[in-house]
Backbone bond lengths (Angstrom), bond angles and torsions (degrees), N, CA, C in turn:
res aa  C-N    CA-C-N  psi(-1)  N-CA   C-N-CA  omega(-1)  CA-C   N-CA-C  phi
1 M - - - 1.382 - - 1.545 106.92 -
2 G 1.379 114.92 125.50 1.347 117.44 -172.37 1.539 118.08 -79.93
3 I 1.388 118.45 -47.98 1.336 118.22 172.78 1.552 111.06 -119.88
4 T 1.337 115.40 148.72 1.397 121.83 173.58 1.482 114.94 -130.20
5 G 1.316 123.95 16.62 1.338 122.22 -173.09 1.561 108.65 -143.69
6 A 1.414 111.44 166.05 1.501 116.38 -172.64 1.578 110.23 -63.56
7 A 1.260 118.17 -31.68 1.510 122.15 -177.09 1.538 108.63 -67.76
8 G 1.337 115.95 -40.63 1.563 117.30 -178.27 1.458 107.64 -71.21
9 L 1.438 125.45 -40.65 1.388 130.11 -174.99 1.587 101.99 -67.30
10 L 1.268 119.43 -44.00 1.495 119.14 -176.63 1.704 109.66 -65.48
11 A 1.317 115.37 -45.28 1.406 119.53 170.89 1.565 113.15 -49.63
12 A 1.391 117.19 -48.75 1.473 121.52 -178.43 1.423 108.02 -66.38
13 W 1.381 120.86 -36.83 1.493 122.74 177.58 1.513 114.29 -61.61
14 E 1.323 114.73 -47.34 1.510 123.86 177.53 1.534 110.21 -64.24
15 T 1.251 120.00 -37.95 1.499 121.76 176.87 1.473 108.76 -64.46
16 G 1.258 121.10 -35.77 1.447 121.91 -171.90 1.487 113.17 -95.84
17 L 1.329 118.06 7.04 1.500 118.81 178.05 1.453 118.10 -57.46
18 A 1.387 112.64 -42.39 1.484 125.91 -179.59 1.550 112.80 -72.31
19 E 1.350 118.19 -18.58 1.445 123.79 -171.03 1.528 110.89 -80.64
20 A 1.255 110.48 159.85 1.463 119.38 175.05 1.566 105.68 -77.09
21 P 1.393 118.76 170.34 1.467 112.69 -176.99 1.550 111.41 -62.62
22 A 1.269 120.39 -40.81 1.500 119.65 178.58 1.427 112.82 -62.23
23 G 1.321 126.69 -26.95 1.426 128.24 172.83 1.388 112.36 -73.93
24 R 1.373 120.59 -38.21 1.459 122.26 174.71 1.446 111.08 -62.10
25 A 1.346 117.03 -41.71 1.486 118.43 -176.86 1.551 108.21 -67.50
26 L 1.317 118.95 -39.94 1.442 118.82 176.52 1.465 114.04 -65.22
27 L 1.301 116.42 -34.05 1.493 126.64 177.20 1.640 108.98 -60.40
28 L 1.310 111.39 -45.97 1.578 118.46 176.16 1.507 108.18 -64.08
29 H 1.278 118.32 -41.80 1.440 121.46 -178.69 1.567 111.21 -64.10
30 R 1.346 111.72 -45.39 1.463 118.84 175.83 1.626 111.91 -53.37
31 T 1.412 106.69 -40.42 1.528 116.16 -176.16 1.485 106.13 -66.00
32 A 1.373 113.24 -42.74 1.510 116.76 -176.81 1.515 113.38 -66.62
33 R 1.350 114.13 -40.17 1.494 118.60 -177.64 1.506 113.48 -122.69
34 P 1.359 117.28 74.24 1.464 116.71 -175.38 1.465 109.45 -73.72
35 D 1.273 119.24 -9.62 1.506 119.29 178.41 1.524 113.18 -80.60
36 V 1.338 120.32 -15.97 1.416 124.39 179.18 1.497 111.08 -95.08
37 D 1.332 113.41 141.07 1.574 123.52 -178.71 1.486 103.33 -59.70
38 A 1.308 117.76 138.40 1.483 127.36 173.58 1.401 112.88 -53.20
39 A 1.307 121.47 -32.70 1.513 128.30 -173.73 1.528 106.75 -81.85
40 V 1.271 120.22 -18.87 1.479 121.43 178.84 1.535 109.95 -90.67
41 L 1.244 119.63 -25.82 1.537 121.69 -179.24 1.553 115.56 -53.78
42 P 1.309 114.65 -48.17 1.488 110.87 179.65 1.529 124.78 -68.42
43 V 1.339 114.07 -6.93 1.309 120.32 -179.61 1.460 114.51 -108.91
44 L 1.397 118.14 -0.57 1.401 118.11 175.46 1.412 112.57 -70.10
45 P 1.441 119.41 155.69 1.465 123.84 177.39 1.581 110.01 -55.78
46 V 1.294 110.29 148.31 1.509 120.07 178.55 1.551 108.97 -51.80
47 G 1.313 108.03 -53.77 1.543 113.04 -175.56 1.564 111.32 -57.99
48 E 1.298 121.61 -36.98 1.418 122.60 177.47 1.629 109.06 -63.04
49 R 1.310 108.77 -46.72 1.554 117.19 -176.49 1.466 104.08 -55.65
50 E 1.398 118.89 -55.31 1.423 126.24 -178.29 1.595 110.92 -49.69
51 A 1.269 111.56 -57.91 1.518 119.23 176.74 1.434 111.96 -49.36
52 D 1.351 120.30 -42.69 1.503 121.80 -179.83 1.530 108.22 -64.93
53 L 1.284 123.51 -45.89 1.409 133.16 -172.05 1.580 102.31 -66.99
54 F 1.360 119.59 -50.12 1.456 116.22 177.93 1.497 113.00 -62.29
55 A 1.284 119.46 -31.36 1.469 118.20 -178.25 1.693 105.75 -70.51
56 L 1.304 109.41 -36.93 1.580 110.32 178.19 1.526 108.87 -61.11
57 R 1.340 114.99 -47.91 1.424 122.96 179.51 1.507 114.31 -52.51
58 R 1.349 114.02 -45.44 1.436 126.10 -179.25 1.510 105.56 -66.65
59 A 1.213 125.28 -49.52 1.460 128.39 179.84 1.512 109.52 -56.93
60 L 1.386 117.44 -40.10 1.474 117.72 -173.41 1.517 111.25 -83.38
61 F 1.380 119.45 -44.64 1.403 127.82 -167.36 1.568 118.12 -113.54
62 G 1.316 111.76 -10.89 1.577 113.94 174.97 1.578 107.10 100.71
63 D 1.307 112.72 175.99 1.534 118.93 -173.34 1.516 113.51 -78.63
64 R 1.286 119.96 -19.58 1.498 119.50 177.18 1.432 114.71 -89.78
65 M 1.359 114.98 147.08 1.524 122.32 172.59 1.514 105.61 -114.39
66 Q 1.339 118.26 138.47 1.393 123.93 169.38 1.436 104.88 -85.88
67 V 1.319 118.37 120.72 1.496 123.48 -177.78 1.565 106.71 -131.54
68 R 1.344 115.98 136.26 1.441 123.18 -178.29 1.587 105.79 -133.94
69 L 1.296 113.83 124.37 1.458 121.04 -179.21 1.558 110.32 -121.57
70 E 1.296 114.33 141.21 1.561 114.78 174.19 1.496 102.64 -116.63
71 C 1.346 112.53 139.59 1.523 115.70 176.52 1.501 108.81 -104.69
């Protein structure tokens, strides 16, 4: 896991401000998996990518998600 604190998340956010949505998504994935070559990340299976991003979210914000739905 690349970042585990607010400062690292803010730095990644600021780096991605000028990127298109796909570029920001790839930046977050690189942040979650700094051990994987950047050229490999776009071809990983969707499930693996989602697991990496949820692991990053869990490391930064904990296990619980605040969710609100209106019916």
